[in-house]
C-alpha positions as CSV (number, residue, x, y, z in Angstrom):
1,X,-4.7,-14.1,-25.7
2,X,-6.2,-12.0,-28.4
3,X,-2.8,-11.7,-30.1
4,X,-2.2,-15.5,-29.8
5,X,-5.6,-16.0,-31.5
6,X,-4.6,-13.4,-34.2
7,X,-1.4,-15.4,-34.9
8,X,-3.2,-18.7,-35.0
9,X,-5.8,-17.3,-37.5
10,X,-3.5,-14.9,-39.5
11,X,0.0,-16.3,-39.1
12,X,1.6,-14.1,-41.8
13,X,0.3,-10.8,-40.3
14,X,2.6,-10.8,-37.2
15,X,6.3,-11.2,-37.3
16,X,7.0,-11.2,-33.5
17,X,4.6,-11.5,-30.6
18,X,5.4,-11.0,-27.0
19,X,2.6,-12.4,-24.9
20,X,3.0,-11.3,-21.3
21,X,1.4,-13.8,-18.8
22,X,-1.6,-14.8,-20.9
23,X,-4.2,-16.2,-18.5
24,X,-5.1,-19.3,-20.5
25,X,-6.7,-21.4,-17.8
26,X,-7.3,-24.2,-20.3
27,X,-3.6,-25.1,-20.7
28,X,-3.1,-25.8,-16.9
29,X,-2.9,-29.4,-15.6
30,X,-5.5,-28.3,-13.0
31,X,-7.7,-26.5,-15.6
32,X,-11.0,-27.7,-14.2
33,X,-10.1,-26.5,-10.7
34,X,-8.8,-23.1,-12.1
35,X,-12.1,-22.7,-14.0
36,X,-14.0,-23.5,-10.8
37,X,-12.0,-20.8,-9.0
38,X,-12.8,-18.3,-11.8
39,X,-16.5,-19.2,-11.6
40,X,-16.3,-18.6,-7.8
41,X,-14.9,-15.2,-8.5
42,X,-17.8,-14.5,-10.8
43,X,-20.3,-15.8,-8.2
44,X,-18.9,-13.5,-5.5
45,X,-19.3,-10.6,-7.9
46,X,-22.9,-11.6,-8.8
47,X,-23.9,-12.1,-5.2
48,X,-22.1,-9.1,-3.5
49,X,-20.8,-6.7,-6.2
50,X,-17.5,-5.4,-7.4
51,X,-15.7,-5.3,-4.1
52,X,-16.4,-8.9,-3.3
53,X,-15.7,-9.9,-6.9
54,X,-12.3,-8.1,-7.1
55,X,-11.3,-9.5,-3.7
56,X,-12.1,-13.0,-5.0
57,X,-10.2,-12.2,-8.2
58,X,-7.2,-11.0,-6.2
59,X,-7.3,-14.1,-4.0
60,X,-7.4,-16.3,-7.1
61,X,-4.6,-14.6,-8.9
62,X,-2.3,-14.4,-5.9
63,X,-2.7,-18.1,-5.1
64,X,0.5,-20.0,-5.8
65,X,0.4,-23.5,-7.2
66,X,-2.5,-25.7,-8.3
67,X,-6.0,-24.9,-7.1
68,X,-6.5,-27.6,-4.4
69,X,-9.1,-28.2,-1.8
70,X,-7.1,-25.9,0.5
71,X,-7.9,-23.0,-1.9
72,X,-11.6,-23.8,-2.0
73,X,-11.8,-24.2,1.8
74,X,-10.7,-20.6,2.5
75,X,-13.3,-18.1,3.7
76,X,-14.4,-15.6,1.1
77,X,-11.8,-12.9,0.5
78,X,-12.5,-9.7,2.4
79,X,-12.7,-6.7,0.0
80,X,-11.5,-4.3,2.7
81,X,-8.3,-6.3,3.0
82,X,-7.5,-5.3,-0.6
83,X,-8.8,-1.7,-0.3
84,X,-11.9,-2.5,-2.3
85,X,-15.4,-1.2,-1.5
86,X,-17.4,-3.4,0.9
87,X,-20.8,-2.0,-0.1
88,X,-22.6,-3.4,-3.1
89,X,-23.5,-0.5,-5.5
90,X,-25.8,-2.8,-7.5
91,X,-23.9,-2.6,-10.8
92,X,-23.0,-5.8,-12.6
93,X,-21.3,-4.5,-15.7
94,X,-17.6,-4.9,-14.9
95,X,-16.0,-6.6,-17.9
96,X,-13.5,-8.5,-15.9
97,X,-15.9,-9.9,-13.3
98,X,-19.1,-10.3,-15.3
99,X,-20.1,-12.9,-17.8
100,X,-18.3,-10.9,-20.4
101,X,-15.1,-12.5,-19.3
102,X,-16.4,-16.0,-20.0
103,X,-14.7,-16.2,-23.4
104,X,-11.3,-15.5,-21.7
105,X,-11.8,-18.4,-19.3
106,X,-13.1,-20.7,-22.1
107,X,-10.4,-19.8,-24.7
108,X,-8.5,-22.8,-26.0
109,X,-5.4,-21.9,-28.0
110,X,-4.7,-23.7,-31.3
111,X,-1.3,-25.0,-30.4
112,X,-0.7,-26.6,-33.8
113,X,-1.5,-23.4,-35.6
114,X,0.7,-21.4,-33.3
115,X,3.6,-23.8,-33.6
116,X,3.3,-23.8,-37.4
117,X,3.1,-20.0,-37.7
118,X,6.2,-18.2,-39.0
119,X,5.7,-15.7,-36.2
120,X,8.3,-15.5,-33.5
121,X,6.3,-16.1,-30.3
122,X,7.8,-15.1,-27.0
123,X,5.8,-16.0,-23.9
124,X,6.9,-13.6,-21.1
125,X,6.5,-14.0,-17.3
126,X,7.2,-11.5,-14.5
127,X,10.0,-12.4,-12.1
128,X,7.6,-11.7,-9.1
129,X,4.9,-13.9,-10.5
130,X,6.4,-17.3,-9.6
131,X,3.8,-19.9,-9.0
132,X,0.8,-17.7,-9.6
133,X,-2.0,-18.4,-12.1
134,X,-0.6,-16.3,-14.9
135,X,3.0,-17.6,-14.3
136,X,1.7,-21.1,-14.5
137,X,-0.3,-20.5,-17.6
138,X,2.7,-18.8,-19.2
139,X,4.9,-21.8,-18.4
140,X,2.3,-24.2,-19.7
141,X,1.7,-22.5,-23.0
142,X,5.5,-22.0,-23.6
143,X,6.0,-25.7,-22.9
144,X,3.3,-26.7,-25.4
145,X,5.1,-24.5,-27.9
146,X,8.4,-26.1,-27.2
147,X,9.9,-23.0,-25.5
148,X,10.5,-21.5,-22.1
149,X,9.0,-18.3,-20.9
150,X,11.3,-15.2,-21.0
151,X,11.5,-13.5,-17.6
152,X,10.6,-9.8,-17.4
153,X,11.0,-7.5,-14.4
154,X,8.3,-7.1,-11.8
155,X,4.9,-8.8,-11.9
156,X,1.8,-9.3,-14.1
157,X,1.4,-5.5,-14.4
158,X,5.1,-4.9,-14.4
159,X,4.8,-2.4,-17.2
160,X,2.6,0.0,-15.2
161,X,3.6,2.9,-13.1
162,X,2.5,4.3,-9.7
163,X,-0.9,5.4,-11.1
164,X,-1.9,1.7,-11.1
165,X,-1.9,1.3,-7.3
166,X,0.3,-1.7,-7.6
167,X,3.2,-0.2,-9.5
168,X,5.6,-2.3,-11.6
169,X,8.9,-1.4,-13.0
170,X,8.0,0.2,-16.4
171,X,11.4,1.4,-17.3
172,X,13.1,-1.9,-16.6
173,X,10.2,-3.7,-18.3
174,X,10.6,-1.5,-21.4
175,X,14.4,-2.2,-21.5
176,X,13.7,-5.9,-21.3
177,X,11.1,-5.7,-24.0
178,X,13.5,-3.9,-26.3
179,X,16.1,-6.6,-25.6
180,X,13.7,-9.3,-26.5
181,X,12.5,-7.6,-29.6
182,X,16.1,-7.1,-30.7
183,X,16.8,-10.8,-30.4
184,X,15.8,-11.9,-33.9
């Protein structure tokens, strides 16, 4: 999202941008519901700490399709189910879960500036991400730019290795990125 803002503000500074699954909630048809889900994640974090917040984050990002009443009717996500701590350590400084992530949720891309930029903008989506929040945001932003997302191997973190805990396919991801960058 930062690089999309860079291109909108400084269109002559970037020749090619590959934005992999930008989580721009504002472009979704169910943006208000997606924002509500994100605020629910932050509320879980504020009330019960990092484990509860991350569990809510995982439940939100793993949900497929629009955020419906069915999503909001679910019981709170169990941190232990995701291997997260169940005890609250009292800290509230996590950049993803705290109020510091509010600008990400609130970000509204300047579609006209992006479309007018001479920058080649490639919106990328992981092949395993179908229907998830970041796949849906990728599809929506690409559509607004008059393109289609380019499919990459793996998932949202497909470029990461086993150190991540949820490894992607970094070698295949790198090959695909090289192919995309070579397509001028």
